[in-house]
C-alpha positions in Angstrom: 22.4 74.5 -10.6 20.7 75.6 -13.8 21.0 74.0 -17.2 20.7 76.7 -19.8 19.7 76.3 -23.4 18.7 78.4 -26.4 15.8 77.1 -28.4 13.4 78.0 -31.2 9.7 77.7 -30.9 8.3 75.2 -33.4 4.6 75.4 -32.5 2.1 76.1 -29.7 0.9 72.8 -28.3 -1.9 74.2 -26.1 -2.6 77.0 -23.6 -4.7 77.8 -20.6 -5.0 81.0 -18.5 -1.5 82.2 -17.6 0.4 79.5 -19.4 1.4 78.4 -23.0 2.9 75.0 -23.7 5.3 74.9 -26.6 7.3 72.6 -28.8 10.8 73.9 -28.9 14.0 72.8 -30.8 17.2 72.7 -28.7 20.6 71.3 -29.6 19.6 67.8 -28.2 16.4 67.7 -30.3 12.8 68.8 -29.5 11.2 69.2 -26.1 8.1 70.5 -24.4 8.5 74.0 -22.9 6.2 76.1 -20.7 6.0 79.9 -20.8 4.1 82.2 -18.5 3.0 85.2 -20.7 2.4 87.5 -17.7 6.1 87.1 -17.0 7.9 86.7 -20.3 5.3 87.6 -23.0 3.7 85.2 -25.4 6.2 83.3 -27.5 5.3 82.6 -31.1 6.5 80.1 -33.7 9.9 81.1 -34.9 10.9 83.0 -31.7 14.2 82.4 -30.1 13.7 81.5 -26.4 16.1 81.2 -23.5 15.3 78.1 -21.5 16.0 76.6 -18.1 16.0 72.9 -18.8 17.0 71.7 -15.3 13.7 70.0 -14.4 13.5 68.4 -17.8 16.9 66.9 -17.5 16.1 65.6 -14.0 13.0 63.8 -15.3 10.7 65.5 -12.8 7.0 64.5 -13.1 5.0 67.7 -12.5 8.0 69.9 -13.4 9.0 68.0 -16.6 9.1 71.0 -18.9 11.8 73.3 -20.1 10.9 76.7 -18.7 11.0 79.8 -20.8 13.0 82.4 -19.1 12.9 85.1 -21.8 12.0 85.8 -25.4 15.1 88.0 -25.9 14.2 89.4 -29.3 10.7 90.4 -28.3 10.5 91.6 -24.7 7.1 92.3 -23.1 6.0 95.8 -22.3 6.7 97.2 -18.9 4.0 96.5 -16.3 1.6 99.3 -15.4 -0.6 99.9 -12.4 -0.3 99.5 -8.6 1.3 96.7 -6.8 4.5 96.5 -4.8 4.4 93.0 -3.3 7.5 91.3 -4.7 7.2 87.5 -5.1 9.9 85.0 -6.1 12.0 87.6 -4.3 15.6 88.1 -5.2 15.5 85.6 -8.0 16.0 86.6 -11.7 12.2 86.1 -12.1 11.0 88.2 -9.2 7.8 89.9 -10.1 5.6 92.6 -8.5 2.0 91.9 -7.8 -0.9 93.8 -6.2 -1.5 92.2 -2.8 -5.0 92.3 -1.4 -3.5 93.3 2.0 -1.2 96.1 0.7 -1.9 99.8 1.1 -2.7 100.4 -2.6 -5.3 97.6 -2.7 -9.0 98.4 -2.7 -9.3 95.7 -0.1 -6.7 97.1 2.3 -9.2 98.7 4.6 -11.3 95.5 4.6 -8.3 93.4 5.6 -6.4 96.0 7.8 -8.3 95.0 11.0 -9.8 91.7 9.8 -9.1 89.0 12.4 -11.8 86.3 12.0 -12.9 83.7 9.5 -16.3 83.6 11.2 -16.2 79.9 11.7 -15.5 79.1 8.0 -14.5 75.5 7.4 -10.9 75.2 6.1 -10.0 71.9 4.5 -6.3 71.3 4.7 -4.4 68.7 2.6 -0.9 67.8 1.8 -0.8 67.6 -2.0 -2.2 69.8 -4.7 -3.8 66.6 -6.3 -6.2 66.6 -3.4 -7.9 69.8 -4.6 -10.2 68.3 -7.3 -11.4 65.3 -5.2 -12.1 67.5 -2.2 -14.4 69.5 -4.4 -15.9 66.4 -5.9 -17.0 65.4 -2.4 -18.8 68.8 -1.7 -22.5 68.4 -2.3 -24.4 70.7 -2.4 -21.5 72.8 -3.7 -20.7 75.8 -1.6 -18.7 78.9 -2.7 -15.1 77.7 -2.4 -11.8 79.5 -2.5 -8.5 77.8 -3.0 -5.5 79.1 -0.9 -2.3 77.9 -2.6 0.8 77.7 -0.4 4.3 78.0 -1.8 5.7 74.5 -1.0 5.3 73.3 -4.6 5.0 75.3 -7.8 5.1 79.0 -7.3 3.0 80.2 -10.3 -0.7 79.2 -9.9 -0.7 79.3 -13.7 1.1 76.0 -13.8 -2.1 74.2 -12.6 -4.4 73.3 -15.5 -6.8 72.0 -12.8 -7.1 75.4 -11.1 -7.8 77.0 -14.5 -10.5 74.6 -15.3 -12.1 74.5 -11.9 -12.1 78.3 -11.9 -13.6 78.4 -15.4 -16.6 76.1 -14.5 -17.3 77.9 -11.3 -16.2 75.1 -8.9 -13.8 77.7 -7.4 -14.7 81.3 -6.7 -11.1 82.1 -7.0 -7.5 81.3 -6.2 -5.5 83.0 -3.5 -1.7 82.7 -3.8 0.3 83.3 -0.6 3.9 83.5 0.5 6.2 83.3 -2.5 3.5 81.8 -4.7 1.8 84.1 -7.2 -0.6 84.3 -10.1 -3.9 83.8 -8.2 -7.0 85.9 -8.6 -6.0 87.4 -5.2 -2.4 87.8 -3.9 -1.6 87.8 -0.2 1.5 88.0 2.0 0.9 85.1 4.4 -1.4 82.1 4.8 -3.2 84.1 7.5 -4.1 87.0 5.2 -4.7 84.6 2.4 -7.4 82.9 4.5 -8.9 86.2 5.5 -8.9 87.3 1.8 -10.7 84.0 0.9 -13.4 84.8 3.4 -13.8 88.6 3.1 -12.6 89.3 -0.5 -13.8 86.2 -2.3 -16.7 85.7 0.2 -16.0 82.0 0.3 -18.1 79.6 2.4 -15.2 77.1 2.5 -11.5 77.4 1.9 -9.2 74.6 0.7 -5.5 74.9 1.5 -2.8 72.9 -0.2 0.6 73.5 -1.7 0.9 74.1 -5.4 1.6 71.3 -7.9 4.6 69.3 -7.1 6.1 68.8 -3.6 9.5 68.3 -2.1 10.4 65.3 0.0 13.6 63.7 1.2 12.5 60.5 2.8 13.1 61.9 6.2 10.6 62.6 9.0 10.8 66.4 8.7 12.3 67.1 5.3 9.1 67.5 3.2 7.2 70.6 2.0 3.9 69.2 3.3 4.8 70.2 6.9 3.0 73.4 5.8 -0.3 71.5 6.2 0.2 71.5 10.0 1.0 75.2 9.9 -2.2 75.9 7.9 -4.3 74.1 10.5 -2.8 76.5 13.1 -3.5 79.6 11.0 -7.1 78.5 10.4 -7.7 77.9 14.1 -6.0 81.1 15.3 -8.3 83.1 13.0 -11.5 81.4 14.2 -11.9 79.0 11.3 -12.9 75.3 11.6 -9.9 73.3 10.3 -10.7 70.0 8.6 -7.7 67.8 8.0 -7.7 65.6 5.0 -5.5 62.6 5.4 -3.0 61.6 2.8 -3.8 57.9 2.4 -2.5 55.4 -0.2 -3.0 51.8 -1.1 -1.0 52.1 -4.3 2.2 53.8 -3.3 5.2 51.5 -3.3 6.9 53.2 -0.4 6.1 51.8 3.0 6.1 55.2 4.7 3.1 56.3 2.5 1.0 53.1 2.8 -2.2 53.6 4.7 -1.9 57.0 6.4 1.2 58.7 5.1 3.9 59.8 7.5 3.4 63.2 6.0 0.0 63.4 7.6 1.1 61.9 10.9 3.9 64.4 11.2 2.1 67.5 9.9 -1.1 67.0 12.0 0.5 65.1 14.9 3.5 67.3 15.5 3.3 70.6 13.6 -0.4 71.4 14.2 -0.6 72.6 17.7 -4.4 73.5 17.6 -7.2 70.9 17.3 -8.7 70.0 13.9 -11.3 67.7 12.8 -9.4 64.8 11.1 -11.5 63.0 8.5 -11.1 59.2 8.6 -12.8 57.7 5.6 -14.8 54.5 6.2 -12.8 52.2 4.0 -13.5 48.5 3.9 -11.4 45.5 4.9 -8.0 45.1 6.4 -6.7 48.3 4.7 -9.6 50.3 6.3 -8.7 48.9 9.7 -5.0 49.9 9.1 -6.1 53.4 8.3 -8.3 53.7 11.4 -5.5 52.3 13.6 -2.9 54.7 12.2 -5.3 57.7 12.5 -5.8 56.9 16.2 -2.3 58.4 16.7 -3.8 61.8 16.0 -6.6 61.5 18.5 -4.4 62.9 21.3 -4.9 66.4 20.0 -7.6 66.2 17.3 -11.1 65.0 16.9 -11.4 62.0 14.6 -14.5 62.1 12.4 -15.5 58.9 10.6 -17.1 59.7 7.2 -18.8 57.2 4.9 -17.6 57.0 1.4 -20.7 55.6 -0.3 -21.4 57.5 -3.5 -18.0 59.2 -3.6 -16.6 56.9 -6.2 -19.4 58.0 -8.6 -18.7 61.7 -7.7 -15.0 61.2 -8.5 -15.9 59.6 -11.8 -17.6 62.9 -12.7 -14.6 65.0 -12.0 -14.3 67.8 -14.6 -10.4 67.5 -14.4 -8.1 64.6 -14.6 -7.5 62.9 -11.2 -3.9 62.0 -10.6 -1.5 61.8 -7.7 2.1 60.9 -7.9 1.4 59.5 -11.4 -1.4 57.3 -10.2 -5.0 57.7 -11.4 -8.4 57.0 -9.7 -8.4 53.3 -10.2 -4.7 52.9 -9.2 -5.0 54.6 -5.8 -8.8 54.9 -5.1 -8.2 55.2 -1.4 -6.3 58.5 -1.8 -9.1 60.1 -3.7 -11.8 58.8 -1.5 -10.1 60.2 1.6 -9.9 63.6 0.0 -13.5 63.5 -1.2 -14.6 62.5 2.3 -12.9 65.6 3.7 -14.9 67.7 1.3 -18.1 65.9 2.2 -17.6 66.6 5.9 -16.7 70.2 5.4 -20.1 70.9 3.8 -21.9 69.5 6.9 -20.3 72.2 9.0 -22.0 75.0 7.1 -25.1 76.8 8.3 
């Protein structure tokens, strides 16, 4: 289940808040490794490190690193301060964090009886890669919080996009929910995460996706993106305004993802039991007609909202972070990014 290796740090390649990318020697040669200093301390050149090389050996895209499990000869100091929420529970890397909703939190009283999002738009998408283009579509830019689900990466620190978007002020903060951790705010559930986005981070709009990476099996129900439908339910139950971003592709080689992905059709058509506004981008030609025809399957429960895409390409070109989904960039799968940006564009129209 786990491929273990010992290695030695050669150099630090780069770092961003919460993460350090390393070059490490292992018996097979050299490899890239990723360490999360809040968990294991900050490795330095010359340090021996204990590695989990499973994802590296499998050739996973977003997970293609050896992961530093420990720096055995230089352990970090014991943590101090409040916080008794345990995340990544009952794994060797379980960690305690201070949850916004727990009793020791300064926000506990604020959230104890909180029960409403006050009509806040909540943009829901399948993949983490939708986060930057959704933000690109938001003009004028509101105060936005990102609620990260636990279907992909668990540490928010893995996402360089989150770090950059937070740094430049495009995100007011990141809320990590469920088993995910490392956000500006920690919460137990998607529901309290949304409430924290509204009442702690004082967001005008929330964006909900899983973290980087996702799990799929090629079956109707066996994919981590079903959580998008559950997020629609949570937003609606709490008095938010769910806006569903469709996962659309013209560049994917797999038939089940061409046009509107079966992930969106299942998550919004079967899992989401409460109405949402489903954004259908006004794409040209036969492909645009295919998308509109497929989206009609969701009209039984949801309101389909047609959104023009004029000007969104230029907005996407100005993205402060690299745009990539499943290894494809902006020009390789433009429809995907336009659909996400259109959802952001529509969400802004619901404000005020």
